[in-house]
C-alpha positions in Angstrom: 70.0 40.5 -24.1 67.3 38.0 -23.9 65.1 37.6 -27.0 61.7 38.5 -26.9 59.1 35.6 -26.6 56.1 38.0 -26.9 54.4 41.1 -25.7 53.1 39.5 -22.5 56.4 38.0 -21.7 57.6 38.9 -17.9 61.1 39.9 -17.9 62.7 39.2 -14.6 66.2 40.4 -15.7 68.1 42.3 -12.8 65.4 40.7 -10.0 65.9 37.1 -10.1 69.1 34.9 -10.8 68.6 31.3 -11.1 70.9 29.4 -8.9 71.9 25.6 -8.4 71.1 25.2 -4.5 73.6 22.4 -4.2 76.7 24.2 -5.8 75.2 28.1 -5.9 76.1 28.3 -9.6 74.2 31.2 -11.2 72.8 29.8 -14.2 70.9 32.7 -15.3 70.9 36.7 -14.6 68.6 37.7 -17.4 65.0 35.5 -16.8 62.0 35.5 -19.1 58.7 33.7 -18.6 56.6 32.3 -21.0 53.3 31.4 -19.3 50.6 31.4 -22.1 50.0 28.9 -24.9 51.3 31.2 -27.7 54.2 32.6 -25.6 55.4 28.7 -24.9 54.5 27.6 -28.5 56.8 30.4 -29.8 59.8 30.3 -27.4 62.8 30.7 -29.4 61.6 30.0 -32.6 63.4 32.3 -35.4 65.5 33.7 -32.9 69.2 34.5 -33.9 70.8 33.7 -30.8 70.5 33.8 -26.8 73.2 35.6 -25.3 75.0 34.0 -22.0 73.4 34.9 -18.9 69.8 34.5 -20.4 67.1 31.8 -19.6 63.8 31.5 -21.0 61.5 29.8 -18.3 58.2 27.9 -19.8 55.3 27.5 -17.1 53.6 25.0 -17.2 55.7 22.7 -19.3 56.6 19.2 -19.9 58.0 19.0 -23.1 59.7 21.3 -25.7 60.4 21.5 -29.5 63.4 23.0 -31.2 61.2 23.6 -34.8 62.5 26.4 -36.3 65.4 27.3 -34.1 68.6 28.2 -35.4 71.0 27.3 -32.5 71.6 24.7 -29.8 70.1 24.9 -26.2 70.3 23.4 -23.2 67.2 22.5 -21.5 65.9 21.4 -17.6 63.1 19.7 -16.6 62.3 21.2 -13.2 59.3 20.1 -10.7 57.3 22.7 -8.8 59.7 22.0 -5.6 62.6 22.9 -8.1 64.1 19.6 -8.3 65.9 19.1 -11.7 64.3 15.6 -13.5 66.0 15.7 -16.8 68.7 17.7 -18.3 69.0 17.9 -22.1 72.5 19.2 -23.1 73.2 20.8 -26.7 69.7 20.3 -28.1 70.0 20.7 -31.9 67.3 22.5 -33.7 64.2 20.4 -35.3 64.3 18.3 -32.3 61.4 17.4 -29.6 61.6 15.9 -26.3 59.6 13.3 -24.5 57.2 14.1 -21.9 58.6 14.4 -18.7 56.6 13.3 -16.0 56.1 15.5 -12.8 57.7 18.8 -14.7 56.2 21.7 -13.9 59.1 24.1 -15.6 61.6 24.1 -18.3 64.5 26.1 -18.5 66.1 27.0 -21.9 69.4 28.3 -22.0 72.4 28.7 -24.6 74.0 25.3 -25.3 76.9 24.7 -22.9 75.1 26.8 -19.6 73.8 23.7 -18.0 77.1 21.7 -18.1 77.5 20.8 -14.9 73.7 20.7 -14.1 72.4 17.0 -13.1 69.3 15.3 -12.5 68.4 15.1 -8.7 69.7 18.8 -8.0 67.7 21.6 -7.0 67.5 24.9 -8.7 66.0 28.1 -7.4 65.1 31.7 -8.0 67.0 34.6 -5.8 66.7 37.9 -5.0 66.9 39.7 -1.8 63.5 39.1 -0.2 62.5 35.7 -1.3 63.7 32.6 -2.8 62.6 29.0 -4.1 60.2 27.3 -7.0 57.1 27.9 -5.6 53.9 27.8 -7.5 53.5 31.7 -7.3 53.2 34.6 -9.7 56.4 36.6 -9.6 55.9 40.2 -10.4 
């Protein structure tokens, strides 16, 4: 199960998967959104772990920190069109990234999850009725 990031975080597990468009690889099947300032600030701080298949999407976001985290994570910075702008693999606790120009979303996953994801690829949300990284509220 994905760790909670606050009462208001929107859990999208079972409804959406995050998929690499070029390869069809499924990055996550259990998805949480952090959209408020405090949800994004808290993120995965103080969590013991993050299970495989989980992802935390921070929106809007163009830089992250791993202060007070207890495990390494993989991080992908994504434009509003779904283009991967930067991938950081195995980001250790107590680190901070630079600002990634053009990033709208950040995908945080357990360390090792994004080993095949590369800059320039595209990711999307997939479900039965719609797909894409459109700037829309997903309910």
